[in-house]
N, C-alpha and C positions, 0 to 999 in steps of 0.2 A: 550460320545459315546452312552450311553443308550438312550438319547433323540433322537439321530439321528436314531437309530434302531427303536424306537417307531414311528417316523416320516416315515421312509421307510415302515415299515409294514402297517401303516395306508394308506399310499399312494397306495401300492400294493392292499390292500383289497378294497379301493375306486375304483381303476381302474378295478379291477376284477368285482366288482359289477356292475359298469356301462356297462362293456362289456357283461356280462351275461344277464343283463336285456334288452339290445338292446339300450340303451340310447346313444350309440355312433354312432348309424346309423341315419344319417340325414333323410332318407326316413321314418323311424319309428317315429321320432320326428315330422316331418311335418304332418304325418298321425294323430298323437295325437292332433296337433294344429288345424287341419282341422275339427273343431266341426260341421261346416255347411255342410260338404261334407261326404266323406267316413271315418268316425271318427274311429281311432284306440285307444280304451280306455285302452289298456294293461299298458301304462306307468302310468296311474292313479293308478293302483294297485302297481306298483313299488314305487311310491311316497307315497302312503298310508302305505305300508309295512315299508318303511323307517321311516316315522313318528311314527308308532306304536313301533318301537324299539328305536328311538331317544328320544321321549318324557319322558318315565319313566327313562331312563338313565340320561337325562339332569336334571330332577326335583328331582331325588333321589340320584344320584351319583355326578353330577357336581355342581349344584346350591348351595347345603349346604356347599360345601368345600370352603376354602379360597385360596388353591393353587391346581394345577394339580397333578395328580399321580406322574408325573416325577419331581415335585417340582417347576415348573415354575408358573409364574403369569397367571391368567386367563385374557383373553382379551374379556370380555363381553361388549356388547354395552350399552352405558349409555344414548345415545341421542335417544329419542323415538318420536320426533316430526315428523309428516307427513307434509312436506313442498314442495315448488315447485321444489327444487333440487332433492328430492327423487322421486317425480312423473316423473320428466323429465328424470332422470337416468333410472328408471324402464321402462318407455316407450321406450326409445332408446334401452335398452337391449332386451325388447320383440320384437321390430321390427327387430333387428339384429338376434335374435334367430329364429324368423319366416321365415325371408328371407334365412338364411343359413341352418336352420334345426339342428343347433348345438350350444351349449353354451360352455363357457370356460372350465369347468371341462372335459366334453367328448372331446373337442378339443385337450386338453393336453394328454389325454389317446390316442387319435387317431394319435398323432405325431409319434408313434412307427411304424405305417403303412407305413410311407414314402410317403404318397400321396401328390402330389404337391398342391392340392386344400387346403388340411388341413394345410400345411405349410404356403400358402398364407394367409389363414384365420387367423392363429396364429400371423403371422407378422402384418397383419392389425389390429388385436386386440391389439398388444403391441403398435403400432403407436397410436391407439385410446386412450389407457390407458395413454401413456406418454403425448400425446397432451392435453388431457383433464386435467391431473394432472398439467401440466404447466399453462394452462389457469386459472384453479381454484386458484392455488397458486398466480398467477399474480393479479387476481382480489382480493384476500384476502389481499395481500400486498398493493394494491392501496387503498382498503377500510380502512385498518389500518392506512395508511399514512394520509388519509383525516380526520379521527377521532382525530389523535394526532395533526393535524395542527390548 
């Protein structure tokens, strides 16, 4: 129960922070991404402020520990190679973010507004996640089958 309460509190804080900073507003995000036009640099301060809080916490509180405060295992990334899959995924994510003016975190926060466009975006995002996971799993299965043959 404690883990669920920590997760709930973390989610509420995350959603509140996104809302207060304006990161849930597609027009503000598009203004931030429009560096060649009427650039709104305020989100750079939001991201910078988040990094100033995150980095000391990560390096001094998280990284030295073997388990989380709630006792669960850490899920830290071990794969650090920059490859075609990473570049392609980052590019597709960036194009989607630029076209819609919203990324997954703020989209989830915006679901509470009940806006049809946000729900459509979220549904399309789930279809993209599921479809891509299916294709990547199928490719991995085929690759493994060829290697064992």
